[in-house]
C-alpha positions in Angstrom: 10.7 -48.7 3.2 8.1 -49.9 5.6 8.9 -52.0 8.7 7.5 -55.0 7.0 9.7 -56.6 4.3 8.4 -56.5 0.7 7.6 -60.1 -0.2 8.6 -61.2 -3.8 7.9 -64.6 -5.4 9.6 -65.5 -8.7 7.7 -68.2 -10.7 8.6 -70.4 -13.7 7.4 -73.8 -14.8 9.4 -76.3 -12.8 11.3 -74.1 -10.3 14.7 -75.5 -11.2 16.0 -73.1 -13.8 14.6 -69.6 -14.3 12.8 -68.8 -11.0 15.5 -70.0 -8.6 18.1 -68.1 -10.7 15.9 -65.0 -10.5 15.7 -65.5 -6.8 19.5 -65.9 -6.5 20.2 -62.8 -8.8 17.7 -60.7 -6.8 19.2 -61.9 -3.4 22.6 -61.0 -4.8 21.5 -57.5 -5.7 19.9 -57.1 -2.3 23.2 -58.2 -0.6 25.2 -55.7 -2.7 22.8 -52.9 -1.9 22.6 -53.8 1.8 18.8 -54.3 1.5 18.4 -57.9 2.7 16.1 -56.9 5.6 13.8 -54.9 3.3 12.8 -57.9 1.3 11.6 -61.5 1.6 12.4 -63.5 -1.5 11.3 -67.0 -2.7 10.6 -68.9 -5.9 8.1 -71.5 -7.0 7.0 -73.4 -10.1 3.5 -73.8 -11.6 4.2 -77.6 -11.9 5.2 -80.1 -9.2 7.6 -82.3 -11.1 10.8 -81.1 -9.3 9.5 -80.4 -5.7 12.3 -80.7 -3.2 15.1 -80.6 -5.8 17.9 -78.1 -6.1 18.2 -75.9 -9.1 19.4 -77.5 -12.3 23.2 -78.1 -12.0 23.8 -76.2 -15.3 22.0 -73.2 -14.0 23.8 -73.4 -10.6 27.2 -73.6 -12.5 26.4 -70.7 -14.7 25.3 -68.6 -11.7 28.3 -69.7 -9.7 30.6 -68.4 -12.5 29.0 -65.0 -11.8 29.4 -65.3 -8.0 25.7 -66.0 -7.4 24.5 -68.8 -5.1 21.2 -70.6 -5.8 20.3 -72.1 -2.5 16.5 -72.8 -2.9 14.7 -76.1 -3.3 11.8 -76.4 -5.8 8.3 -76.0 -4.6 4.9 -75.6 -6.3 3.0 -72.3 -6.1 -0.1 -72.5 -4.0 -3.2 -70.3 -3.9 -2.2 -68.9 -0.5 1.0 -67.4 -2.1 -1.2 -64.9 -3.9 -2.0 -63.3 -0.4 1.4 -64.1 1.2 3.5 -62.2 -1.4 3.3 -58.5 -2.4 4.7 -59.3 -5.9 4.6 -62.4 -8.0 7.0 -62.2 -10.8 6.6 -64.6 -13.7 9.1 -65.7 -16.4 6.8 -66.2 -19.4 3.3 -65.8 -20.7 2.3 -69.4 -19.8 3.5 -68.9 -16.1 1.6 -65.5 -16.0 -1.6 -67.2 -17.2 -1.3 -70.2 -14.9 -0.6 -68.0 -11.8 -3.4 -65.6 -12.6 -5.7 -68.6 -13.0 -5.2 -69.3 -9.3 -7.2 -66.1 -8.7 -10.3 -66.2 -10.8 -11.6 -63.1 -9.1 -8.7 -61.1 -10.6 -8.2 -59.2 -7.3 -4.4 -60.0 -7.2 -3.7 -59.7 -10.9 -2.1 -56.3 -10.7 0.6 -57.8 -8.4 1.3 -60.7 -10.8 3.6 -59.3 -13.5 6.1 -60.5 -16.0 9.8 -60.1 -15.0 10.8 -58.9 -18.5 8.7 -55.8 -18.1 11.5 -54.5 -15.9 14.3 -54.9 -18.4 16.2 -51.8 -19.5 19.0 -53.2 -21.6 17.3 -56.2 -23.2 14.2 -56.4 -25.5 12.4 -59.6 -24.4 8.8 -60.5 -23.9 9.7 -63.7 -21.9 12.6 -65.3 -20.1 13.2 -68.4 -22.3 13.4 -71.8 -20.6 17.0 -73.0 -21.1 16.3 -76.5 -19.9 16.6 -78.3 -23.3 19.3 -76.0 -24.7 23.0 -75.7 -24.3 25.2 -73.7 -21.9 24.7 -70.4 -23.8 21.0 -70.5 -23.0 21.7 -70.4 -19.3 24.1 -67.5 -19.8 21.4 -65.6 -21.8 18.8 -66.3 -19.1 21.2 -64.9 -16.5 21.9 -61.8 -18.6 18.1 -61.2 -18.8 17.6 -61.9 -15.1 20.4 -59.5 -14.0 18.9 -56.7 -16.2 15.2 -57.3 -15.2 16.0 -57.9 -11.4 17.9 -54.6 -11.4 14.9 -52.8 -12.9 12.5 -54.6 -10.5 14.6 -53.5 -7.5 14.6 -49.9 -8.8 10.8 -50.1 -9.0 10.3 -51.6 -5.5 12.7 -49.3 -3.6 
């Protein structure tokens, strides 16, 4: 690893379900692997509806049952994030398109990638938004995130 931490930003729509959970899962993995100093991790949403709010209580509860803390507060992605972060990891095709639209030149597009491309145990093209579903949706999202974040960490090590 270089002396500079690898900067990773997880992005979903509102930054209260999927991306803060991905951030928490990735931070938990880093803690277990003793790699905290090697990475800088954050999350953001493409929309601004929830700026300043904590993660959805249902997602926090589901993560807590797995021993994972979700400490972040929602924020909206900004164009400067494209230069600030080494990797921008999106949850679905809409997030991917919206983030890439922040860079019409396309120069950062190879560092904006879908999280599910790092799954090894699950077959999924997107991390589904659990916001309007039941408790099982949050558990399914966490299963996908644990798989994909593990694969992402293997790639970035």
